[in-house]
N, C-alpha and C positions, 0 to 999 in steps of 0.2 A: 176112098176108105174101103178096105175088104170087108167081107162078111163077118169074119170073127172080130174085128175091131168095131164093126156096127153093134154087134151083140154086147161087147163090153160097154160101149157107150150107152146102149139101151138099158142095161142093168143098173148102171150108174144113175141114169135119168130117173128110173122107177123108185131108186133108193131115195134119191134127193127129193122127189116131189110127193112120194106115198109112204116111204118108210120100208124097212126091210121085210115086214110081214106082207106087203103087197107083191113081193117078188113072186113070179111063177114063171113057168115056160111061156104061157100065154101073153102075160103082161110085158114080159121082156121082148118077146118077139114082135108084139104090137108096137113098142116103143122104137125097135130097131128096123122096123119094115121088112122083117124077115120071116121065113117058115120056122115054127118053133122046133121042128125036127133038127134044124141046124144047130141048135144048141147042144144036143146031145152028141151030134156028130163031132163038133168042134171040141166040146168040154166035157162030155160024158154024163155030168150031172149039173143042175142049176146051182148046186153048192159050190161046185168048182168054178163055175162061171163067176159066181160072187166073189170067191176067194182070189182069184186071178185079177179080176177087175179092181179089187180094194189094193192089192199089192202093186199093180201096174200104176195105177193113179197116184198113189203115194210116192213111188219112186219119180214120177215125172214131176211132181210138186216140190219134193224135197231137192230135186237137182236145179230147179228154179232158183232156189235161195242159197245154194251150196257157196258160191262166191260171198254172198253176204255174210254168211256164218264165219267165212274165213277172214273177213275183215273186222270183225268184232274184237275190240281190245279192253272191254270192261263188263262188269256184271250188268251195269245199268244199260250199256249198249246191248247186251244180249236181251235184256228185258225189253228194251225198245223194239228189236227185231222181233221178239217174240209177240208183241202186241200187234205190230203190223202183220205178221203172218196170221195171227188169230182173226183179225179182222177181214182180210183178203180172203183167207180159207173159208171162213164162216160165210162169208157174202157169196162165194162161189159155190158153196154146198159141199165143199170136199171134206170139211170137218164133220158134217152131218153123216157122210158116208162112212168115216172112221166109227163115229159114235154108235151108228145103226149096226155096223158090223160087229162092234164089241158087245152090243146087246144081243145079237143074234149068235153069238160065239160062247154064250154061257154053258151050253150044254157040251162043248168040247168038239172034237172032231176037226176036220179040215178047215173050217171057218175060224176056228180058234187059232190053228197054226198060221193062218194067213193074217189074221189080225195082229198076232203077236210079232209077225215078220214086218207088217206095214209100220207098226209104232216103233219098231226097233230102228227103222230107217230114220225117223225124226230123232230118236233118242241118241242114235250114234252121232248125229251132227251136234246136238246139245252137249254131250259129253265131251267131245273133241274140243269144243269151244271152251267148256269150262276147265278142262285141263290146262289149257293155254293161258286163259285170262288169271287163273289163280296160281299160276306160277310165280313164286317169290313172295306170294301174299301171306300175312300172318294166319290166314285161314287154311294154308295149304294142307298142313299136317293134320287138321281136324276135320276138313271137308272131305266127302266121298264123291267125287264127280259122278260116278257111275249111279249112285243112289239119287243124288241131286237131279241128274238128267231124267231119271225115271219118274221122280216126284214133279218135276217141271212139265213133262209130256203129259203126265196123268192130269195134272192142275188144269192145264189148257184145254185138254179134252173134256174134263169135267166142267169147265167153265161154259163150254158150248151147250151143254144139258142145263146147266144152272141158269143161264141167261134167258131160256126160254120162258121160264117162270118168274124170274127176278133180275132183270137187266141191271137196276141200280146196285143190287148186292154184287153183280159180277163185276161192276166197275169199283166197287169199294174193295174187292179181293184183289183186283189189279193195282189199285192204289197201294194197298199194303205191301204187295210185293216190290213196288217201285221205292218205298220207304227202306225195305230191307236191301235192295240192291245199292241205294245211295249210302247206307251205313257201310256196307262191305266196300265200296269204292273208297270212302273215307279211310277205311282201316288200311287198304292197300298203299295209301299215299302218305302215311305216318313216316317220320323220321326214325332212324335206327333205334334210338333209345326208347321211343313210344313203342315202336314195333315190338322190341324185347320185352318190355312191359306187358304188352297185350298178351304175346305168345306165353308169358309166364301166368298170366291171370287164367288164359283159356286152358292150359295144362292143369292148373290146380281145380278148375271148375270140373274139368274131364275127369280127374282123379277122385274128386268128392262124389260124383255121380256113381263111377264105378264101385264105390264102397258104400 
């Protein structure tokens, strides 16, 4: 592993173990076993190191699941994959890195840009999957895959923080999502007449909300 990658791994280790507030040139250099001057040589600033590490690790993790996303055929299947990703990435500390980066990005700047890019990598996979599985569903003309993808990504990231104080509540939240996914799958498998009736009802509800 070259020095630049060691620094990336070092900053990720500090964030996972101690949180983003513990990140400094000194703490990263110690974790990486490198001279702290090399951080500025390779990245210019500590913030840029955090930004690049966040994007790089997210791209690596998303690539791991890309084929799995492509094989999903239903909303409940997407939720099952989401739960698996959530458990694995939480256990490995990768969701904590994103959550910490998001917390550190509240003042804007380079870290906010990088966090948005990292989240976008997950969101893009979820959105493309939603577009595919909703095709032909009665929900197609009423659901916004882009918005749903962002809500899903935000929800799973939020659960990472929520579960630190209320694990049971996090499980209840996931259970509620499973119920909604099961309902959506039922709607997708209705016959032509029932599908037509559901679409009419949804259109009526949408029209009433608009007025």
